[in-house]
Backbone bond lengths (Angstrom), bond angles and torsions (degrees), N, CA, C in turn:
res aa  C-N    CA-C-N  psi(-1)  N-CA   C-N-CA  omega(-1)  CA-C   N-CA-C  phi
1 X - - - 1.457 - - 1.522 109.23 -
2 X 1.324 118.17 132.63 1.471 119.39 -178.36 1.522 111.92 -68.49
3 X 1.336 116.00 146.11 1.453 120.77 176.03 1.514 109.47 -67.82
4 X 1.331 116.09 139.73 1.463 121.89 -177.81 1.521 110.88 -96.03
5 X 1.306 115.61 166.27 1.463 121.77 -179.32 1.523 109.02 -90.81
6 X 1.324 115.62 93.02 1.466 120.48 -176.91 1.523 113.23 -75.93
7 X 1.327 117.02 -6.73 1.470 119.13 175.84 1.533 110.97 -72.95
8 X 1.348 117.63 -7.87 1.465 121.44 179.96 1.528 112.87 -77.58
9 X 1.343 117.70 -17.28 1.467 119.82 -174.78 1.516 110.72 -115.72
10 X 1.326 115.95 162.31 1.460 121.94 179.91 1.521 110.44 -67.46
11 X 1.338 114.85 157.36 1.462 120.66 -177.18 1.526 111.88 -57.74
12 X 1.337 116.94 -37.52 1.458 119.90 -179.22 1.512 113.11 -63.55
13 X 1.335 117.43 -35.37 1.461 121.27 178.30 1.527 110.69 -71.59
14 X 1.354 116.63 -39.70 1.462 118.22 175.84 1.522 110.33 -64.72
15 X 1.340 116.60 -33.77 1.458 121.06 179.87 1.526 110.69 -56.52
16 X 1.331 117.01 -40.75 1.481 120.90 178.65 1.532 110.19 -60.60
17 X 1.331 116.03 -47.44 1.456 120.44 178.24 1.527 111.08 -63.53
18 X 1.312 116.78 -44.01 1.458 123.43 -179.86 1.527 110.61 -54.62
19 X 1.333 116.84 -46.52 1.454 120.84 -178.45 1.521 110.93 -64.87
20 X 1.330 116.50 -46.85 1.465 120.89 -178.91 1.525 111.53 -62.76
21 X 1.330 116.60 -42.91 1.463 120.05 -177.34 1.530 110.36 -67.45
22 X 1.331 116.86 -39.50 1.466 120.50 177.68 1.528 110.59 -58.06
23 X 1.328 115.73 -46.16 1.469 120.07 -179.16 1.533 110.67 -65.04
24 X 1.332 117.28 -41.59 1.454 120.24 -179.40 1.530 111.58 -64.71
25 X 1.336 117.25 -39.88 1.466 120.18 176.83 1.519 110.40 -62.64
26 X 1.349 116.86 -45.95 1.464 120.30 -179.55 1.529 110.91 -61.32
27 X 1.334 117.21 -43.93 1.464 120.55 179.16 1.514 111.24 -60.07
28 X 1.334 116.35 -43.38 1.458 120.97 -178.39 1.522 110.90 -64.97
29 X 1.329 117.38 -43.72 1.467 120.35 179.88 1.532 111.36 -64.26
30 X 1.320 116.48 -32.78 1.467 120.41 -179.24 1.531 113.05 -78.84
31 X 1.340 117.38 -9.50 1.466 120.91 179.81 1.529 110.53 -93.67
32 X 1.316 117.27 49.63 1.452 121.03 173.30 1.514 116.49 95.45
33 X 1.347 118.06 -0.18 1.459 119.40 177.29 1.531 110.63 -80.27
34 X 1.329 116.20 -42.26 1.460 120.83 179.10 1.525 110.79 -79.02
35 X 1.322 117.54 144.99 1.464 120.26 174.07 1.526 111.41 -62.87
36 X 1.326 115.62 158.78 1.458 121.69 177.50 1.523 110.19 -57.62
37 X 1.313 116.34 136.91 1.466 121.65 179.52 1.507 113.04 98.93
38 X 1.355 117.33 -13.55 1.460 121.14 177.98 1.522 109.96 -108.74
39 X 1.324 115.76 144.76 1.467 120.73 179.21 1.513 109.76 -137.27
40 X 1.338 115.83 139.60 1.461 121.45 175.05 1.531 107.84 -95.27
41 X 1.315 116.06 121.94 1.445 122.17 -176.94 1.523 109.40 -122.71
42 X 1.330 116.42 133.78 1.459 120.63 176.38 1.519 107.64 -86.25
43 X 1.324 115.47 116.65 1.460 121.53 -177.79 1.512 110.08 -124.77
44 X 1.317 116.87 147.50 1.459 119.47 179.06 1.509 110.16 -75.72
45 X 1.312 115.66 130.26 1.451 121.18 177.87 1.514 109.88 -66.39
46 X 1.335 115.85 139.08 1.462 119.67 177.49 1.513 109.44 -66.06
47 X 1.338 116.05 145.55 1.455 120.49 -177.45 1.512 113.85 -73.02
48 X 1.333 116.82 -26.59 1.463 120.91 -179.24 1.515 109.10 -120.48
49 X 1.308 116.18 164.73 1.458 121.27 -177.33 1.527 111.97 -66.78
50 X 1.306 118.57 -42.24 1.451 121.91 -170.68 1.523 114.61 -58.26
51 X 1.354 120.68 -46.27 1.465 119.06 -179.45 1.521 113.23 -58.59
52 X 1.324 117.91 -38.70 1.465 120.55 178.82 1.519 110.99 -64.20
53 X 1.340 116.54 -40.95 1.450 120.32 179.50 1.527 110.05 -64.07
54 X 1.327 116.95 -41.98 1.461 120.22 176.92 1.512 111.04 -62.71
55 X 1.335 116.34 -38.16 1.460 120.26 178.74 1.521 110.51 -62.53
56 X 1.338 116.79 -40.11 1.463 120.20 178.25 1.532 109.58 -62.03
57 X 1.327 116.37 -46.47 1.462 119.99 -176.87 1.531 112.09 -68.30
58 X 1.332 115.94 -19.85 1.460 119.97 -179.74 1.505 114.39 -77.03
59 X 1.306 117.95 -9.63 1.460 122.07 -179.27 1.519 109.68 -128.41
60 X 1.323 115.29 138.36 1.444 119.69 178.63 1.520 110.48 -74.89
61 X 1.331 115.27 153.24 1.465 119.43 171.59 1.520 107.81 -63.72
62 X 1.315 116.39 148.30 1.461 121.08 -179.08 1.523 109.68 -54.08
63 X 1.352 116.05 125.00 1.462 120.36 -177.36 1.531 110.73 -64.61
64 X 1.335 117.33 148.35 1.467 120.69 -179.68 1.521 113.17 -53.88
65 X 1.346 117.00 -37.78 1.463 119.96 -179.92 1.524 111.39 -65.72
66 X 1.336 116.03 -38.82 1.475 119.87 178.52 1.519 110.63 -69.21
67 X 1.347 116.41 -40.28 1.466 119.92 178.30 1.518 110.67 -63.72
68 X 1.327 116.41 -41.69 1.467 120.47 179.27 1.516 110.85 -63.36
69 X 1.337 116.51 -40.27 1.466 120.20 178.97 1.520 111.47 -64.23
70 X 1.341 117.02 -39.68 1.458 120.59 177.49 1.523 110.91 -63.00
71 X 1.319 116.50 -40.88 1.458 120.48 -177.36 1.518 112.46 -69.53
72 X 1.344 116.31 -33.48 1.463 120.36 -176.53 1.523 112.65 -89.26
73 X 1.336 117.29 -29.47 1.463 120.67 -176.47 1.520 109.92 -134.03
74 X 1.367 116.18 57.43 1.459 117.66 -170.86 1.519 113.21 -73.54
75 X 1.312 120.58 -27.84 1.461 121.32 173.92 1.516 115.37 66.39
76 X 1.326 118.26 2.90 1.454 121.50 178.49 1.512 109.97 -121.67
77 X 1.310 117.02 -140.74 1.455 120.33 179.11 1.524 110.22 -116.88
78 X 1.323 116.14 26.77 1.463 120.98 179.75 1.528 110.18 -74.61
79 X 1.321 116.05 156.19 1.461 121.55 -178.04 1.505 110.45 -142.40
80 X 1.350 115.92 156.17 1.461 120.08 175.08 1.528 110.26 -103.71
81 X 1.343 117.61 3.77 1.456 120.12 175.63 1.521 109.90 -68.49
82 X 1.318 116.95 143.87 1.468 120.83 -177.28 1.522 110.67 -64.96
83 X 1.345 117.90 133.56 1.467 120.21 177.00 1.521 110.91 -67.39
84 X 1.328 114.70 159.39 1.460 120.95 177.37 1.526 108.44 -123.41
85 X 1.338 117.47 118.37 1.462 122.63 173.64 1.523 107.93 -132.22
86 X 1.321 116.47 172.64 1.463 120.37 -177.11 1.523 112.80 -61.80
87 X 1.318 116.26 -36.40 1.457 121.58 -176.28 1.529 108.48 -134.06
88 X 1.330 116.59 138.28 1.460 121.63 175.89 1.523 108.35 -131.01
89 X 1.330 116.06 131.85 1.461 121.00 176.06 1.517 108.67 -123.89
90 X 1.339 116.49 136.05 1.463 121.18 -179.15 1.530 110.38 -122.67
91 X 1.341 114.55 149.06 1.451 118.90 176.65 1.518 109.64 -154.20
92 X 1.313 117.26 141.31 1.456 121.62 171.79 1.528 109.75 -108.46
93 X 1.331 117.35 10.81 1.462 121.48 177.80 1.537 110.37 -78.07
94 X 1.376 115.65 157.29 1.454 118.91 174.68 1.543 110.15 -80.86
95 X 1.083 99.37 162.89 1.449 101.97 -168.46 1.654 120.11 -151.03
96 X 25.199 135.53 -158.31 1.471 123.99 109.86 1.506 104.69 5.40
97 X 1.738 112.82 -0.21 1.432 126.09 -169.61 1.522 112.34 -56.67
98 X 1.327 119.12 -31.37 1.451 121.50 -176.36 1.526 113.10 -59.21
99 X 1.302 117.62 -27.64 1.466 120.80 -176.09 1.526 112.54 -102.29
100 X 1.312 116.54 -3.18 1.463 119.68 -176.19 1.522 111.20 -75.68
101 X 1.327 114.69 153.88 1.446 121.33 177.08 1.518 110.75 -96.82
102 X 1.320 115.12 155.28 1.447 121.28 168.79 1.530 106.93 -128.54
103 X 1.314 116.66 155.29 1.455 121.21 179.16 1.513 107.32 -99.53
104 X 1.324 116.37 120.45 1.446 122.22 -176.04 1.527 109.23 -110.92
105 X 1.329 116.79 127.66 1.462 121.45 176.90 1.524 106.99 -97.17
106 X 1.328 115.08 119.19 1.463 120.35 -177.85 1.524 110.43 -118.57
107 X 1.324 114.79 145.50 1.459 121.96 176.10 1.516 108.54 -92.65
108 X 1.343 115.52 119.85 1.470 121.18 -175.94 1.529 111.68 51.20
109 X 1.330 116.35 38.07 1.469 124.98 176.86 1.526 112.85 63.55
110 X 1.344 117.00 15.25 1.457 119.86 -178.66 1.511 112.15 -121.83
111 X 1.333 116.88 -86.98 1.459 122.26 -174.51 1.523 112.17 -57.01
112 X 1.327 116.23 129.57 1.472 121.23 176.51 1.525 108.29 -77.30
113 X 1.323 115.70 122.98 1.453 122.08 -179.65 1.524 111.24 -101.33
114 X 1.333 116.07 -43.90 1.465 120.52 -175.77 1.529 109.82 -155.71
115 X 1.322 115.28 162.30 1.466 121.42 -178.97 1.523 108.91 -138.78
116 X 1.335 115.52 139.16 1.457 121.70 172.70 1.522 107.66 -110.91
117 X 1.313 117.10 122.51 1.464 122.73 -179.92 1.522 109.87 -113.50
118 X 1.319 117.61 118.76 1.454 122.04 170.02 1.520 106.96 -95.93
119 X 1.313 116.23 112.67 1.468 121.38 -174.80 1.524 110.35 -63.84
120 X 1.318 115.55 135.70 1.469 121.46 176.76 1.527 109.07 -108.94
121 X 1.344 117.48 161.94 1.475 119.26 177.78 1.520 112.47 -55.72
122 X 1.337 116.62 -32.12 1.459 120.50 -179.74 1.504 114.49 -65.90
123 X 1.329 117.21 -19.08 1.449 120.23 176.67 1.525 112.31 -75.58
124 X 1.342 116.58 -12.70 1.466 120.13 -175.04 1.528 113.65 -123.21
125 X 1.335 118.46 -1.87 1.461 118.84 -170.43 1.520 114.51 -83.20
126 X 1.326 117.18 -9.51 1.469 121.70 178.40 1.522 109.52 -141.72
127 X 1.313 116.71 152.70 1.451 120.26 177.51 1.512 111.55 -59.79
128 X 1.340 116.44 -40.72 1.464 120.75 179.80 1.519 111.75 -65.34
129 X 1.340 116.70 -36.57 1.460 119.68 179.61 1.524 110.83 -66.38
130 X 1.326 116.30 -41.74 1.471 119.91 177.19 1.523 110.18 -62.96
131 X 1.329 116.34 -44.32 1.468 120.22 -179.32 1.534 110.87 -61.39
132 X 1.348 117.17 -43.92 1.468 120.09 179.19 1.514 111.51 -62.38
133 X 1.341 117.01 -42.85 1.456 120.30 -178.93 1.527 110.27 -63.23
134 X 1.313 117.07 -45.36 1.469 121.77 -179.60 1.523 110.45 -63.52
135 X 1.331 116.99 -47.08 1.460 120.25 -176.68 1.524 111.72 -65.13
136 X 1.342 116.71 -39.80 1.467 119.32 178.83 1.525 110.76 -66.34
137 X 1.320 117.00 -39.91 1.458 119.98 179.77 1.522 110.78 -64.04
138 X 1.327 116.47 -44.15 1.461 120.33 178.03 1.529 110.91 -63.53
139 X 1.344 116.83 -39.06 1.467 120.25 176.97 1.523 111.25 -59.93
140 X 1.339 116.50 -42.49 1.466 119.81 177.90 1.524 110.61 -60.21
141 X 1.329 116.56 -49.11 1.462 120.87 -176.87 1.525 110.62 -62.07
142 X 1.312 116.93 -43.33 1.465 120.28 179.74 1.520 112.06 -66.40
143 X 1.318 116.65 -26.51 1.471 120.88 178.65 1.526 112.01 -82.76
144 X 1.347 117.02 0.74 1.451 120.24 179.45 1.512 113.85 88.19
145 X 1.341 116.87 13.15 1.460 122.00 179.68 1.529 108.52 -97.60
146 X 1.322 115.95 125.55 1.455 121.29 -178.62 1.542 108.84 -79.29
147 X 1.334 116.49 147.77 1.458 121.60 -173.53 1.529 110.70 -134.14
148 X 1.322 116.19 135.92 1.469 122.32 169.84 1.519 108.02 -116.61
149 X 1.328 117.60 123.04 1.459 122.53 179.64 1.519 109.27 -110.31
150 X 1.332 115.47 130.65 1.464 123.03 176.89 1.522 107.00 -116.74
151 X 1.329 116.20 108.73 1.474 120.93 -176.63 1.527 109.12 -114.73
152 X 1.327 116.58 106.46 1.465 122.49 -178.00 1.516 112.66 -92.95
153 X 1.331 117.67 10.98 1.457 121.44 -176.45 1.528 111.04 -119.26
154 X 1.322 116.60 144.68 1.471 119.80 179.94 1.529 110.77 -69.28
155 X 1.324 117.67 161.01 1.461 120.51 177.38 1.536 111.50 -59.05
156 X 1.304 115.03 152.81 1.470 121.95 176.64 1.531 108.08 -116.96
157 X 1.318 115.45 -178.45 1.472 119.53 176.56 1.526 111.12 -64.31
158 X 1.338 116.40 -18.42 1.470 120.69 -178.65 1.532 112.47 -91.05
159 X 1.332 117.08 -17.51 1.479 121.52 173.74 1.527 108.46 -139.36
160 X 1.324 118.17 62.07 1.460 122.37 -169.76 1.526 114.53 -60.12
161 X 1.315 117.92 -26.13 1.460 120.89 179.48 1.523 111.81 -110.01
162 X 1.333 116.52 11.93 1.477 125.41 178.18 1.529 110.91 102.81
163 X 1.329 115.03 156.10 1.464 120.51 173.92 1.520 111.01 -61.51
164 X 1.332 116.11 -35.87 1.468 119.04 179.45 1.515 111.58 -58.10
165 X 1.318 117.24 -43.00 1.479 120.13 -179.05 1.530 109.95 -58.83
166 X 1.335 117.36 -42.18 1.458 121.00 179.50 1.527 110.78 -66.35
167 X 1.332 117.04 -40.00 1.463 121.10 179.81 1.516 110.36 -67.56
168 X 1.332 116.64 -47.66 1.470 119.73 -175.85 1.523 111.85 -69.25
169 X 1.324 118.05 -28.10 1.467 120.91 177.14 1.526 110.98 -61.50
170 X 1.352 117.70 -27.21 1.466 121.65 177.56 1.521 111.13 -76.71
171 X 1.325 116.96 -15.76 1.464 121.92 -179.32 1.511 110.48 -103.33
172 X 1.310 116.42 -50.09 1.466 122.00 177.07 1.515 109.09 -156.58
173 X 1.299 116.74 122.05 1.473 121.56 -178.01 1.533 109.16 -70.51
174 X 1.331 115.80 114.39 1.463 120.47 -178.48 1.518 108.71 -149.01
175 X 1.320 117.78 148.40 1.469 120.09 179.53 1.517 111.65 -67.10
176 X 1.325 115.27 145.72 1.474 120.52 175.52 1.515 108.83 -156.20
177 X 1.319 116.62 132.08 1.454 122.34 175.91 1.517 109.40 -135.71
178 X 1.337 116.33 140.42 1.451 120.45 175.12 1.523 109.18 -75.21
179 X 1.326 118.29 139.46 1.462 120.45 177.59 1.527 111.53 -63.47
180 X 1.296 117.79 149.39 1.457 122.29 178.41 1.532 109.80 -58.28
181 X 1.327 115.33 129.90 1.460 120.79 177.85 1.514 114.71 81.34
182 X 1.328 116.60 1.33 1.470 120.11 179.03 1.530 107.51 -130.15
183 X 1.340 114.41 76.99 1.461 121.84 -169.37 1.525 113.95 -99.59
184 X 1.321 117.30 6.30 1.464 121.31 173.10 1.522 107.84 -105.71
185 X 1.338 116.74 159.48 1.446 117.31 -169.40 1.529 112.73 -145.52
186 X 1.329 115.33 136.21 1.461 123.33 171.45 1.518 106.68 -115.79
187 X 1.320 117.72 128.99 1.464 120.70 -179.23 1.525 110.04 -138.92
188 X 1.332 115.64 127.63 1.455 121.39 174.76 1.522 108.78 -109.88
189 X 1.346 116.06 123.96 1.452 121.41 -178.96 1.532 109.86 -103.67
190 X 1.323 114.90 122.19 1.457 121.71 175.90 1.516 107.66 -94.32
191 X 1.330 117.36 114.28 1.457 121.76 -179.98 1.529 109.81 -82.52
192 X 1.325 115.86 169.60 1.459 120.25 -179.57 1.507 110.60 132.12
193 X 1.349 116.61 -170.17 1.463 120.74 179.42 1.519 110.08 -59.74
194 X 1.345 115.67 -42.86 1.458 120.72 170.98 1.518 107.91 -102.13
195 X 1.303 115.74 125.53 1.457 120.38 179.00 1.525 108.23 -99.94
196 X 1.323 115.72 130.76 1.454 121.10 -175.65 1.514 109.42 -127.89
197 X 1.332 116.73 135.45 1.471 122.56 175.81 1.526 108.04 -111.29
198 X 1.327 116.03 121.00 1.456 122.21 175.11 1.529 107.22 -101.18
199 X 1.323 116.09 113.91 1.467 121.58 -166.02 1.519 110.95 -115.79
200 X 1.325 115.65 133.66 1.455 121.26 177.39 1.524 109.71 -133.08
201 X 1.331 118.38 99.17 1.475 120.06 173.61 1.527 109.82 -66.55
202 X 1.335 115.99 150.71 1.463 120.73 -174.90 1.519 109.25 -143.15
203 X 1.302 117.22 143.82 1.449 122.23 176.77 1.518 111.22 -112.49
204 X 1.334 116.38 154.27 1.463 120.71 175.10 1.531 108.17 -57.86
205 X 1.320 116.17 133.33 1.451 121.33 -178.51 1.518 113.94 97.39
206 X 1.344 117.18 -9.17 1.465 120.50 178.38 1.526 110.01 -92.35
207 X 1.330 116.47 154.00 1.456 121.08 174.55 1.525 109.73 -81.62
208 X 1.327 114.91 153.32 1.460 120.52 179.19 1.528 110.87 -77.92
209 X 1.326 117.62 133.66 1.466 119.09 168.38 1.532 108.82 -79.76
210 X 1.314 116.80 156.47 1.462 119.97 170.25 1.518 107.54 -72.82
211 X 1.324 116.65 129.14 1.455 120.85 -175.55 1.520 111.83 -104.90
212 X 1.341 117.10 143.84 1.471 119.51 177.91 1.526 110.67 -70.81
213 X 1.329 115.27 143.95 1.464 122.20 170.64 1.530 106.03 -131.16
214 X 1.324 116.34 116.11 1.459 120.20 -177.16 1.529 110.93 -78.88
215 X 1.325 114.03 141.88 1.466 122.52 179.17 1.521 111.06 -112.37
216 X 1.335 116.21 -28.45 1.468 123.59 170.06 1.531 105.26 -136.46
217 X 1.324 116.32 -175.53 1.471 118.60 -179.61 1.523 111.96 -67.51
218 X 1.342 117.74 -12.93 1.469 120.58 179.43 1.525 112.74 -122.65
219 X 1.303 117.66 -35.45 1.474 122.14 -171.93 1.520 111.28 -86.12
220 X 1.332 116.82 133.30 1.464 119.80 175.31 1.522 110.58 -143.03
221 X 1.322 115.25 158.51 1.451 122.89 172.81 1.530 108.11 -112.47
222 X 1.304 116.58 167.20 1.460 121.85 172.69 1.526 107.94 -102.98
223 X 1.310 116.74 122.23 1.471 121.93 179.94 1.530 108.03 -84.71
224 X 1.328 117.61 120.00 1.471 121.14 -176.10 1.530 112.10 -77.90
225 X 1.312 117.11 76.73 1.468 120.98 -176.57 1.532 111.76 -65.90
226 X 1.334 117.17 -41.48 1.464 120.58 -175.62 1.527 111.36 -64.83
227 X 1.314 118.38 -49.92 1.477 120.49 -176.74 1.521 111.55 -67.30
228 X 1.345 117.29 -37.54 1.468 118.94 178.82 1.527 111.03 -71.55
229 X 1.331 116.79 -34.23 1.469 120.50 175.99 1.525 109.52 -62.91
230 X 1.317 117.31 -44.99 1.462 121.27 179.81 1.526 111.45 -60.17
231 X 1.329 116.37 -45.55 1.467 120.68 -179.47 1.517 110.77 -62.32
232 X 1.346 116.17 -43.99 1.458 120.26 179.75 1.528 110.68 -65.67
233 X 1.320 116.99 -43.28 1.463 121.89 179.95 1.538 111.27 -58.99
234 X 1.305 117.34 -40.69 1.469 121.31 -175.89 1.525 112.79 -66.52
235 X 1.347 116.93 -20.20 1.472 120.04 -179.10 1.524 112.60 -100.16
236 X 1.336 117.91 1.50 1.456 119.89 -179.89 1.528 110.28 -75.19
237 X 1.341 117.42 151.19 1.462 120.44 174.46 1.529 110.86 -57.37
238 X 1.302 116.17 143.49 1.478 121.09 -177.81 1.524 111.56 -56.87
239 X 1.341 116.46 -38.20 1.456 119.76 -177.89 1.524 111.63 -65.46
240 X 1.349 116.44 -36.05 1.469 120.14 179.46 1.535 110.01 -69.95
241 X 1.311 117.25 -41.05 1.463 120.10 178.17 1.529 110.61 -62.46
242 X 1.324 115.51 -40.08 1.459 119.69 179.50 1.520 111.47 -65.04
243 X 1.328 117.24 -38.75 1.478 121.60 -178.92 1.519 111.09 -63.19
244 X 1.318 117.44 -32.18 1.464 121.61 -177.71 1.528 111.40 -83.59
245 X 1.307 117.17 -30.55 1.468 120.30 -173.42 1.529 114.32 -94.44
246 X 1.330 118.11 -9.84 1.466 120.04 -178.52 1.528 110.82 -115.35
């Protein structure tokens, strides 16, 4: 199913879709996609930067023994083969939103392993909101937490070259431009000694590729964005679907 232009509707209407899609992704990951011992939980994103940072510090990075066990006995459909996306960036350098949900992957319901963020209009409507989103994402990556960002909105004056450009500038300053006609962006960040961004630009009307989500520095799963989007879309009110497609 082609991606729709969600910039056509008010933030509150996208919020309804955002919540449903987050839950559908978490349910799908918990139905045998994630290795044993990992769970996808829909949690409300903190309204300010500080609580998220405290949450990161409250949990240890996944221990090497636990990571090794996941890689050797993952029990799901995870793989250590390198993902393939349109654009890959590597670096060894150091480096309405208040109500939105994020999908958190936890090991034994404790240690945060990875996070899926579906960008909401509120993440881009103010300079401070953009700054908080970027800083929290960088904090996650630096803490060894892998991140997948799904941004269904075009760049604004506050992120003219995309949220990814602002995030990656905190890790390694490098040029980046969105291709003409493909102004939406999917980015998977692999944390670790080497930080890697797997980037997939997307245009309205295109189908979603399955995106990698890293669980350890080597092991990743493919997040079924297209199938979960279709399922969520089919349950939306007819009036909301019409507002997005016309």
